[in-house]
Each structure stands twice: as C-alpha cells, then as structure tokens.
C-alpha positions in Angstrom: 12.7 -15.1 27.7 11.9 -14.2 24.0 13.9 -11.4 22.5 12.1 -7.7 22.0 10.4 -7.5 18.8 9.6 -4.0 16.7 6.4 -3.3 15.5 7.4 -4.8 12.0 8.4 -7.9 13.6 5.2 -8.5 15.3 2.9 -7.9 12.2 5.2 -9.8 9.8 5.3 -12.9 12.7 1.4 -12.9 13.2 0.8 -13.3 9.5 3.4 -15.7 8.4 2.1 -18.7 6.8 5.3 -20.6 6.1 8.9 -20.1 6.1 11.3 -22.1 4.0 15.0 -22.9 5.1 16.0 -20.6 2.3 14.3 -17.6 4.1 11.4 -17.3 1.7 8.4 -16.6 3.4 4.7 -17.0 2.5 2.8 -14.1 4.6 -0.9 -13.7 4.7 -2.5 -10.3 3.3 -5.4 -9.0 5.2 -6.3 -6.3 2.7 -5.6 -5.8 -1.1 -6.3 -2.4 -3.3 -6.3 -2.9 -6.7 -6.7 0.0 -9.3 -7.3 0.1 -13.1 -3.1 0.5 -14.1 -1.5 -2.7 -13.0 -4.3 -5.2 -12.6 -5.8 -6.0 -15.8 -3.2 -8.5 -16.6 -3.5 -9.9 -13.3 -7.5 -10.3 -13.7 -7.0 -11.9 -17.2 -4.2 -14.7 -15.7 -7.2 -15.3 -13.3 -9.5 -16.2 -16.3 -6.9 -18.0 -18.1 -6.1 -20.4 -15.3 -10.0 -20.5 -14.4 -9.5 -19.4 -10.9 -11.4 -17.1 -8.6 -10.6 -14.4 -6.6 -9.9 -16.3 -3.1 -11.5 -13.8 -0.8 -13.4 -10.9 -2.6 -14.2 -9.1 0.7 -10.8 -8.3 1.4 -10.2 -6.6 -2.0 -11.4 -3.2 -2.8 -11.1 -1.7 -6.6 -10.8 1.8 -7.3 -10.1 4.1 -10.3 -7.7 6.9 -9.7 -4.7 7.0 -12.1 -6.7 7.7 -15.1 -9.5 9.8 -13.7 -10.1 13.1 -15.0 -10.1 16.0 -12.2 -12.4 18.3 -13.8 -16.0 18.2 -13.4 -16.6 17.0 -16.9 -15.6 13.6 -16.0 -19.5 12.6 -15.6 -19.7 12.7 -19.2 -17.0 10.3 -19.6 -13.3 9.9 -20.2 -12.2 11.3 -23.5 -8.4 9.6 -23.6 -9.1 6.3 -25.0 -6.2 4.4 -23.3 -7.6 5.6 -20.0 -11.2 4.9 -20.6 -10.3 1.1 -21.8 -8.4 0.6 -18.4 -11.2 2.0 -16.4 -13.9 0.1 -18.1 -11.7 -2.9 -17.9 -11.5 -2.4 -13.9 -15.2 -2.2 -13.7 -15.8 -5.3 -15.8 -13.3 -7.1 -13.6 -14.6 -6.3 -10.3 -17.9 -7.2 -11.8 -16.8 -10.6 -12.8 -14.9 -11.4 -9.7 -17.2 -9.9 -7.3 -15.0 -7.3 -5.9 -16.2 -4.1 -4.4 -15.9 -1.1 -6.9 -15.6 2.7 -6.5 -15.9 3.9 -10.2 -15.2 7.8 -11.2 -18.6 8.8 -10.5 -18.7 7.2 -6.9 -18.7 10.0 -4.0 -16.3 7.4 -2.2 -13.8 7.5 -5.3 -10.3 8.9 -4.6 -6.5 8.1 -4.7 -6.3 4.7 -3.7 -3.9 5.1 -0.5 -6.4 7.7 0.6 -9.8 6.1 0.4 -8.3 3.2 2.5 -8.0 5.1 5.6 -11.3 7.1 4.6 -13.3 4.0 4.4 -12.0 2.0 7.1 -10.4 -0.7 4.9 -7.0 0.2 6.4 -6.5 -0.5 10.0 -3.6 -1.0 12.5 -1.8 -4.5 12.3 -2.9 -5.5 9.0 -0.8 -6.6 6.1 -1.8 -4.1 3.1 -0.9 -4.4 -0.5 -1.5 -2.8 -3.9 0.3 -2.6 -7.3 1.4 1.0 -6.4 5.0 2.0 -5.4 3.6 4.1 -2.1 1.3 1.8 -0.8 3.7 2.6 2.4 1.5 5.5 2.8 -0.8 3.1 5.1 1.9 2.5 7.4 0.6 5.9 8.8 -1.8 3.7 10.7 0.3 0.9 12.0 -0.4 -1.4 9.2 2.4 -3.1 7.3 1.8 -2.0 3.7 4.0 -2.0 0.5 3.6 -2.0 -3.3 3.5 -5.1 -5.4 4.1 -5.9 -9.0 1.3 -7.2 -11.6 2.3 -11.0 -11.0 2.2 -10.6 -7.4 -1.0 -8.7 -7.6 -2.7 -11.9 -9.4 -0.8 -14.3 -6.7 -2.8 -12.3 -3.8 -6.1 -12.4 -5.9 -5.7 -15.9 -6.4 -4.4 -17.0 -2.8 -4.7 -14.0 -0.4 -0.9 -14.4 0.3 2.2 -13.2 -1.0 6.0 -14.8 -1.4 8.6 -12.3 0.0 11.5 -12.5 2.1 11.7 -10.5 5.5 13.3 -7.2 5.5 15.5 -5.6 8.1 14.6 -3.5 10.9 15.6 0.2 10.9 14.5 2.9 13.3 14.3 6.5 12.7 13.9 8.8 15.7 12.9 12.5 15.5 13.1 14.1 18.7 12.4 17.7 19.7 9.7 20.3 18.7 9.4 21.4 15.0 9.9 24.9 14.5 7.1 27.1 13.0 6.8 26.3 9.4 8.4 23.0 9.3 6.5 20.4 7.9 6.4 16.5 7.8 7.5 16.9 4.2 10.6 18.7 5.4 11.3 15.9 8.1 11.1 13.0 5.8 13.3 14.8 2.9 16.0 15.7 5.8 16.0 11.7 6.5 16.4 10.8 2.8 19.1 13.5 2.6 20.9 12.0 5.7 20.4 8.0 4.6 20.5 8.8 0.8 18.2 7.7 -1.8 19.3 4.0 -1.6 19.9 4.2 2.2 16.6 2.1 3.3 16.9 -0.5 0.6 16.2 -3.9 2.2 14.6 -2.1 5.5 11.3 -1.4 6.8 11.6 1.7 8.5 10.2 2.7 11.7 9.4 6.1 12.8 9.7 7.3 16.5 10.3 10.2 18.9 8.4 13.5 19.9 8.3 15.0 16.6 6.9 12.0 15.1 4.2 11.5 17.7 3.0 15.4 17.3 2.4 14.8 13.7 -1.1 14.9 12.0 -2.5 11.6 10.5 -1.8 13.3 7.3 1.7 14.3 8.3 2.5 10.7 9.2 0.9 9.5 6.0 3.6 11.9 4.1 6.3 10.7 6.1 5.3 6.7 5.4 4.7 7.7 1.8 7.8 9.1 1.0 9.9 6.1 3.0 10.0 4.8 -1.0 12.4 7.7 -2.1 14.6 6.7 0.6 14.9 3.1 -0.8 12.7 1.4 2.2 10.1 -1.4 1.7 7.6 0.2 4.0 7.4 2.7 6.4 5.5 2.2 9.7 4.4 4.5 12.6 
C-alpha cells in the first residue's frame, strides 16, 4: 500500500516527466504567464536560436508592471523605458502567436489576478511566471511559483521546467477569527512564527478551520505572502 501523499506531492508527481539519480526533475508546465519585465530577453533567446514557443495556447501575456493606473494611459505611456518594455511584449506576443492583453484591453490587470479571473488558473495545474509572487495562484489548488528569465525561455521553448522537489510543510490555523482579523494578519503571524527564511526549501500547505472560512481573496493573500516566509510556494 502506497504512503499518503500531500496535495503538493500529487500535483508534482502527476506532472513529472523525468527524474535523474541526483534528484533533478523535469516538470511539465500547464500554464505560463508572461509580462513585460522578465520576458524580453527570453523571447530574444528564442529568436537567436531559431526556436518557436512550444505551446502558445498554454501561454498568456499581459502588461502590468509598467502600466499607468490613470485613465490617461489610453493616450500612451510617457515613461520611455516603460513604453519600450510594453511595446516589446506586444511585438513578441504577436510574433510568437501568444494571446496578449494590452493596457487598453478590458481584461488587463495584475498578472496574478487575471489568471483566476479569466479561468487560466485551475486546480491541480502547474503554473509559472517570471514574478516572485506567482504563489498567489496556490489559493486555487494550483502548484504555482516564480521563475527567472532563463527559465521563462526554457518553458516557452519546451513547456517544461528543470527543478528539484521541495519539502512539505503543513501549517494549520484552527478556530474562528475574531472580528477585524484578516488573512493578512494570519500570514503575518505565521511568518512571525517561522521567520522570513523558515519556509526556505518548502512548499507550504495551509489547512484548518480558519483557512477554510477564508474567501478566495483571503486565500490569495495567504498564498501570495508565502514568499515572504521564504517558501517556494503556498497551497490551499
């Protein structure tokens, strides 16, 4: 009889393509979110090597880091560096056949919000993005974490990611929250207990009565800030 597995174990094992003797794993990636800051060099790497995006339909591009929040953004982005990055993403998405949400698209928003909003994020998936707080998607039962620019290129080209499996950590929050106590308070209390490096090398799964009672927005807050505790990802 096989040993019990955590949610992290199940998702990881279901997406495992190959495992080397030294523990290096090749993991299949279901969804890839890209934005204008960490993707330009990745796309340029594809061009230089003559490669295409392996599965364009599994990648979604959205501008968020350099988009002005004022209504005047419809007249263009004044900051030159920001404008160059936004224009580069639009060009790269078109050249490589990737769905793209521009700054004037009604669906545009923070990359970790539009995933759930548009149904791109689903339970049981592996999700990556060139952004440290990709763990936000863990609120939906997805294994999600940030990656670097070279890894962005690797996922674009192969739809896989090389990594080592993290360790498991369970955090239970039982009882009923007093009035005025929010998800932000919960995760700050957890980080205060384990320390800012307490989750290093781990994927944290959150459980307990208080976690189950949270809204999806509250769960997103918990998983988002798992990174501040040093964790690779957070899962509910």
